[in-house]
Backbone bond lengths (Angstrom), bond angles and torsions (degrees), N, CA, C in turn:
res aa  C-N    CA-C-N  psi(-1)  N-CA   C-N-CA  omega(-1)  CA-C   N-CA-C  phi
1 M - - - 1.438 - - 1.516 110.66 -
2 T 1.335 116.93 125.27 1.429 121.99 178.46 1.520 108.98 -106.35
3 I 1.299 115.70 133.27 1.454 119.70 177.69 1.537 109.47 -117.78
4 T 1.301 115.75 159.02 1.454 120.71 176.95 1.528 110.84 -81.88
5 R 1.307 116.10 164.14 1.455 119.16 175.80 1.527 112.23 -58.69
6 N 1.348 114.97 -42.21 1.475 117.96 179.06 1.514 112.38 -61.75
7 E 1.313 117.77 -38.04 1.484 120.36 176.38 1.500 110.42 -66.16
8 A 1.329 116.84 -39.59 1.484 120.16 179.33 1.500 111.20 -64.61
9 V 1.348 115.97 -40.89 1.480 119.62 178.93 1.515 110.21 -65.33
10 E 1.310 117.54 -40.45 1.488 120.60 178.19 1.543 109.93 -60.74
11 L 1.334 117.57 -44.56 1.475 120.44 178.79 1.535 109.99 -65.13
12 L 1.298 115.55 -42.29 1.478 120.81 -178.97 1.536 109.94 -59.52
13 N 1.321 115.43 -47.23 1.466 120.30 179.04 1.528 113.58 -68.56
14 K 1.301 116.47 -28.06 1.467 121.02 178.27 1.549 110.99 -69.44
15 Y 1.326 116.67 -40.10 1.456 120.51 -172.92 1.512 116.04 -102.80
16 V 1.304 117.28 -23.99 1.464 121.17 -177.27 1.527 108.36 -107.87
17 K 1.289 117.01 113.92 1.477 122.28 -175.18 1.536 112.28 -103.57
18 N 1.310 117.38 -17.37 1.459 122.27 -177.57 1.550 108.11 -78.27
19 E 1.332 117.09 121.51 1.475 121.04 -176.71 1.520 110.95 -62.63
20 R 1.313 117.34 -38.52 1.488 119.49 -179.88 1.540 111.17 -64.74
21 M 1.311 116.30 -38.58 1.467 119.80 178.47 1.537 110.21 -67.95
22 L 1.322 116.40 -38.38 1.486 119.71 174.94 1.505 110.48 -61.08
23 N 1.322 115.73 -46.56 1.494 118.96 178.75 1.549 111.08 -59.98
24 H 1.311 115.71 -39.52 1.464 119.36 176.83 1.503 111.23 -61.79
25 C 1.324 117.00 -43.42 1.481 119.34 179.01 1.506 112.64 -62.35
26 Y 1.351 116.96 -42.82 1.453 120.48 178.36 1.545 111.90 -66.32
27 A 1.320 115.40 -37.03 1.477 118.48 177.43 1.522 111.16 -67.63
28 S 1.343 115.23 -38.93 1.468 118.56 177.06 1.525 111.81 -63.69
29 E 1.289 116.40 -38.79 1.455 121.48 175.39 1.532 111.16 -59.72
30 S 1.323 116.07 -44.91 1.454 121.00 179.94 1.498 112.48 -61.50
31 V 1.333 115.92 -42.31 1.485 121.58 178.28 1.503 109.90 -63.77
32 M 1.348 117.77 -44.93 1.485 120.52 179.89 1.536 110.36 -63.01
33 R 1.312 116.74 -41.55 1.486 119.16 -178.61 1.554 110.01 -65.95
34 A 1.314 117.37 -42.31 1.474 120.59 -179.89 1.515 109.47 -65.23
35 L 1.305 118.87 -41.87 1.444 120.94 -178.91 1.533 111.26 -65.12
36 V 1.322 117.44 -47.00 1.460 118.98 -176.94 1.544 110.40 -71.12
37 H 1.310 116.91 -28.71 1.470 118.98 173.81 1.512 109.90 -61.99
38 R 1.303 114.51 -45.65 1.470 119.29 179.34 1.531 112.69 -63.58
39 L 1.353 115.87 -31.03 1.440 120.86 180.00 1.547 112.03 -89.22
40 G 1.319 116.37 -4.52 1.462 119.81 177.07 1.546 112.73 78.93
41 R 1.309 116.12 26.30 1.459 120.75 179.13 1.528 111.88 -98.77
42 D 1.334 117.54 176.97 1.437 124.26 -179.15 1.555 110.04 -76.56
43 E 1.332 115.73 109.52 1.478 120.05 -177.65 1.524 112.54 -65.80
44 E 1.294 118.22 -38.27 1.472 120.38 -179.49 1.542 111.28 -62.86
45 E 1.297 116.30 -44.34 1.484 119.90 177.69 1.506 111.54 -60.80
46 W 1.326 116.74 -52.29 1.462 121.05 -173.88 1.505 113.11 -77.07
47 G 1.341 117.28 -23.34 1.453 120.63 176.19 1.505 112.30 -64.77
48 L 1.332 115.62 -27.51 1.458 119.56 -178.72 1.526 113.27 -91.97
49 K 1.300 119.09 -8.99 1.459 122.25 -179.45 1.502 112.68 -54.20
50 E 1.311 117.21 -47.79 1.444 121.90 -178.32 1.537 110.37 -60.73
51 E 1.322 116.12 -41.97 1.483 120.40 -177.32 1.488 110.63 -69.96
52 R 1.320 119.79 -29.24 1.450 122.12 178.00 1.513 113.08 -64.54
53 V 1.309 114.70 -32.68 1.487 119.01 179.60 1.530 110.78 -63.43
54 L 1.350 114.83 -36.89 1.452 119.13 -176.30 1.490 109.03 -73.97
């Protein structure tokens, strides 16, 4: 099942209420996107990997 970033953000905000944890999740997404961009991979796919774990 593939979800959009907006769907992932909705789920994240539904279940994660701690602002620091939300900031950590967004920072992790940014790191993943920067890394895969550098490696020439699909940023949208890998940007959502961190959110899928949650």
